[in-house]
N, C-alpha and C positions, 0 to 999 in steps of 0.2 A: 504494500500500500504506500501511497505517496505520503511523505512526512508532513506536507502542508495540509493535506486533507485530514490527517490524524490530529494535528494541532487544532484545526477548526472544529472537529468533532468534540474534542475535549473541552474547548472553550464554550461551545454551544451547549453542551450537556451541563456544564457548570452553571451557566447563566440560567438555564431552565430550572435546575434544582433550586438555585437561590431565589428565583422569582416565585416558585411554588411554595417554598418555605415562608417567604415574606407574606404571601396572601393567606396561607394557613394560620399564621400567628397573628397577623394584624386584624383579621375579621373578628375573632373572639375578643381581642383586646378592645376594639372599638365598642362592641356591645356591652362589655363589662364597664367601660368608662361612661357610657351613656346611662346605664343603670345607676352607677355611683353618683353621677351628677343629678339624676332624678331624685334619689333618696336624700342626698346631702343638701342640694340647693333648690329643689323643686322645679328644675327646668323640664321642658317638654322633651319626650324621647325623639320626636320628629319636628320638622320645621313647618 
């Protein structure tokens, strides 16, 4: 296999994994943050 293609595959795979982890962790964090603000300050959950 070509070394350039191999490097692109590794970089692309790494970017895909990192973006998936970011989405998987940030979505529950936003929900928890909104519930915390609702309890603590009485803000609405939606706009």
